[in-house]
C-alpha positions in Angstrom: -107.0 82.6 -8.1 -105.9 79.1 -8.9 -102.3 80.8 -10.2 -101.4 82.5 -6.8 -102.2 79.3 -4.9 -99.1 77.0 -7.1 -96.9 79.8 -7.1 -95.2 79.1 -3.1 -95.1 75.4 -3.9 -93.0 76.0 -6.6 -90.7 77.9 -5.2 -90.1 75.9 -1.7 -89.7 73.1 -4.3 -86.5 74.4 -5.8 -85.6 75.5 -2.7 -85.4 71.8 -1.2 -83.3 71.0 -4.9 -81.4 72.9 -3.6 -80.8 72.5 -0.2 -80.2 68.4 -1.7 -77.3 69.7 -4.5 -75.3 72.0 -1.3 -75.8 68.9 0.7 -74.3 66.7 -1.5 -71.5 68.9 -3.1 -70.8 69.0 0.3 -70.6 65.3 1.1 -68.3 65.0 -2.1 -66.6 67.7 -0.8 -65.9 66.2 2.4 -65.0 62.9 0.9 -62.2 63.7 -1.3 -60.1 66.2 1.3 -60.8 62.9 3.3 -59.3 61.0 0.2 -56.8 63.5 -0.5 -55.4 63.3 3.5 -55.6 59.6 2.9 -52.8 60.1 0.2 -50.4 62.0 1.6 -50.5 60.0 4.7 -49.5 57.5 3.3 -47.3 59.4 1.0 -45.6 61.3 3.6 -45.4 57.6 4.7 -43.6 56.2 2.3 -40.9 59.0 2.4 -40.5 58.6 6.1 -39.3 54.8 5.5 -37.3 55.3 2.2 -35.4 57.6 4.1 -34.9 55.4 7.1 -34.3 52.4 4.2 -31.6 54.1 3.4 -29.6 55.1 6.3 -30.1 51.5 7.3 -28.6 50.9 3.9 -25.7 53.4 4.3 -25.2 52.0 8.4 -24.9 48.5 6.6 -22.5 49.6 4.0 -19.6 50.9 6.3 -20.5 48.0 8.9 -19.3 45.7 5.7 -16.5 47.3 5.2 -15.1 47.9 8.6 -15.8 43.7 8.9 -14.6 43.4 5.1 -11.1 45.9 6.9 -11.3 43.9 9.6 -11.0 40.2 8.0 -9.3 40.9 5.6 -6.2 42.6 8.6 -7.3 39.4 10.1 -6.9 37.6 7.6 -3.7 38.8 6.5 -2.3 37.9 10.3 -2.8 34.8 9.6 -1.7 34.3 6.2 1.4 34.8 8.0 1.1 33.4 10.6 0.4 30.1 8.2 3.2 30.1 6.1 5.7 30.5 9.6 4.1 27.9 10.2 4.1 26.0 7.2 8.6 26.4 7.0 8.5 25.2 10.7 6.3 22.2 8.7 7.8 21.6 5.9 10.8 21.6 8.1 10.5 19.0 10.6 7.9 17.3 7.5 12.0 16.9 5.6 13.4 15.7 9.0 11.3 13.3 9.2 10.7 11.6 5.4 14.7 11.5 5.7 14.4 9.9 8.7 11.3 6.9 7.8 13.2 7.3 4.1 16.4 6.0 6.4 14.2 3.6 8.7 12.1 2.2 5.3 15.6 1.9 3.5 16.4 -0.5 6.8 13.0 -2.8 6.7 13.7 -3.4 2.6 17.5 -4.4 3.5 15.2 -6.7 6.1 12.7 -7.7 3.6 15.1 -9.0 1.0 17.0 -10.5 3.0 13.8 -12.4 4.3 12.4 -12.4 0.9 16.0 -14.2 0.0 15.1 -16.7 2.3 12.0 -17.4 1.6 12.9 -18.5 -1.6 16.1 -21.2 -0.9 13.6 -21.9 2.0 10.9 -22.8 -0.9 13.8 -23.7 -3.5 15.2 -26.2 -0.8 11.3 -27.6 0.0 10.8 -28.8 -3.9 14.4 -30.7 -3.9 13.3 -32.7 -0.3 10.1 -33.1 -2.1 11.6 -34.4 -5.4 14.3 -36.1 -2.8 11.4 -38.2 -0.9 10.1 -39.1 -4.6 13.4 -40.6 -5.5 13.6 -42.3 -2.2 10.6 -44.9 -3.3 11.6 -48.3 -2.7 12.3 -50.1 -6.0 9.7 -52.8 -6.8 9.8 -56.4 -6.3 9.3 -58.5 -9.2 7.6 -61.7 -9.4 7.8 -64.8 -12.5 4.9 -63.8 -14.9 4.4 -67.7 -15.2 6.2 -70.7 -13.8 8.8 -72.7 -15.7 12.9 -73.4 -16.6 14.4 -70.2 -18.3 15.6 -72.4 -21.2 17.4 -69.4 -23.1 19.1 -66.4 -21.0 19.8 -62.2 -21.2 22.8 -61.9 -22.8 23.1 -58.2 -23.8 26.8 -57.6 -24.3 27.5 -62.0 -25.8 26.1 -63.6 -28.1 24.0 -66.7 -27.6 22.9 -69.0 -31.2 19.7 -68.9 -32.6 17.9 -71.6 -34.1 16.0 -69.5 -35.7 17.7 -67.0 -37.1 20.6 -69.7 -37.3 23.1 -67.1 -36.4 24.7 -65.5 -33.3 22.8 -62.4 -31.9 21.8 -60.9 -28.8 19.4 -61.5 -26.0 17.6 -58.6 -23.9 15.2 -61.7 -22.1 14.8 -64.2 -20.9 13.3 -67.2 -22.0 10.6 -69.6 -19.9 9.5 -72.1 -20.7 5.3 -72.3 -20.5 2.9 -74.9 -22.8 1.0 -72.4 -25.2 -2.6 -70.4 -23.4 -0.8 -70.6 -20.3 -1.7 -67.6 -17.6 1.2 -64.9 -18.4 0.9 -62.6 -14.6 1.8 -58.9 -13.8 5.1 -59.3 -12.1 4.5 -56.2 -10.7 2.4 -53.5 -9.7 1.9 -50.8 -12.4 -0.1 -49.1 -15.7 -0.1 -51.0 -19.2 2.8 -48.9 -21.2 1.6 -50.3 -24.7 0.2 -53.2 -26.7 0.8 -54.3 -29.9 2.2 -56.6 -32.2 6.0 -56.8 -32.2 7.4 -57.3 -36.0 10.8 -59.5 -34.0 8.9 -61.0 -31.2 5.0 -61.0 -31.6 1.7 -60.0 -29.2 3.6 -57.9 -26.5 2.3 -55.8 -23.6 4.3 -53.2 -21.9 4.1 -52.4 -18.5 5.3 -49.4 -16.7 6.8 -49.7 -12.9 8.2 -46.0 -10.4 11.8 -45.4 -10.4 12.2 -46.0 -14.4 10.9 -49.7 -14.7 8.7 -51.6 -17.0 8.4 -55.1 -18.1 7.9 -56.7 -21.9 6.0 -59.7 -22.2 6.1 -60.9 -25.6 5.2 -63.9 -27.6 1.9 -64.1 -26.2 -1.0 -65.4 -27.9 -3.8 -62.9 -26.5 -3.7 -60.2 -24.5 -7.0 -59.3 -24.4 -7.6 -59.6 -20.7 -6.0 -56.0 -20.2 -6.2 -52.3 -22.3 -3.3 -49.5 -22.5 -4.7 -47.2 -20.0 -5.0 -49.3 -17.4 -3.7 -49.8 -13.7 -2.4 -53.6 -13.2 -1.6 -55.2 -10.3 1.2 -58.1 -8.9 0.1 -61.3 -10.2 -3.5 -59.8 -12.3 -3.5 -61.9 -15.3 -2.0 -60.1 -18.0 -2.5 -62.7 -21.5 -2.0 -66.3 -22.8 1.4 -67.5 -23.5 1.5 -68.0 -27.2 4.0 -68.9 -30.5 3.8 -65.1 -32.5 7.9 -64.3 -32.1 8.9 -65.0 -35.3 12.4 -64.4 -34.2 12.2 -67.5 -32.0 9.7 -69.2 -33.8 11.3 -72.0 -34.0 12.0 -73.1 -30.3 9.6 -74.6 -27.8 6.4 -72.4 -26.7 7.8 -70.0 -23.9 7.0 -66.6 -23.0 9.8 -64.2 -23.8 9.9 -61.7 -20.7 12.6 -58.0 -20.6 13.2 -56.0 -17.6 14.0 -52.1 -18.4 15.3 -50.0 -16.5 16.0 -45.8 -17.4 15.4 -47.0 -21.3 19.0 -50.2 -20.2 18.1 -53.4 -20.3 18.7 -55.2 -17.2 18.8 -58.9 -16.6 15.5 -59.8 -14.8 17.2 -63.5 -13.3 18.5 -59.9 -10.9 15.5 -58.8 -10.4 13.1 -62.5 -10.1 11.4 -63.1 -6.4 
């Protein structure tokens, strides 16, 4: 009796299994169909897009060829036109350059004339300045010491020397003065040298304008000035001494000379 009750239950269980499996197969078949449909549709869309792209590329190629041909033809026309314009421009430029050359030549001639005039003016100006410098007044000379002239100027004649006991020339004048008498600058100038001359003893040489020099010899000392110093007229430059070996036998005096452009001149003609 128990075996008969279990049999229908087993059959029902098997039937349910078959239904479930069938339903699962059906669902899988539907899913497979849907997937296949979607994939196929995407494939068709891709093929359509590729065909469209090929058509667009072909159209673009044709358009580019047309544009290229039109551009080349227009470029050819432009080049020809430009060549013609260049020829005309070159002709105008050549004519213009010829005119400019002629104008520049005339301008250069004028410039050369102006430069020559300028050079002439410039060369004339320094000469004018030099002439102005030459027109500076000669210095005025005063006696460097007060006293009697005991030996005169004798450049072209001879005088008797008590020291040398012979007749000699004399390039200056001797002004009698006591030892230590102050000797003053005869005029404004610059001290050129201070030396101990073997013939005329301690000597100061002063340079003046217009090529003049004054020479003060037979000094006892010259410590009041130094070489290169600018002195004024009447400024103390030394004192009278007895250091000139060529005139040591004479009375105490100042040996004074004036030189103009390297030549000895008579001081008596310049002293005021």
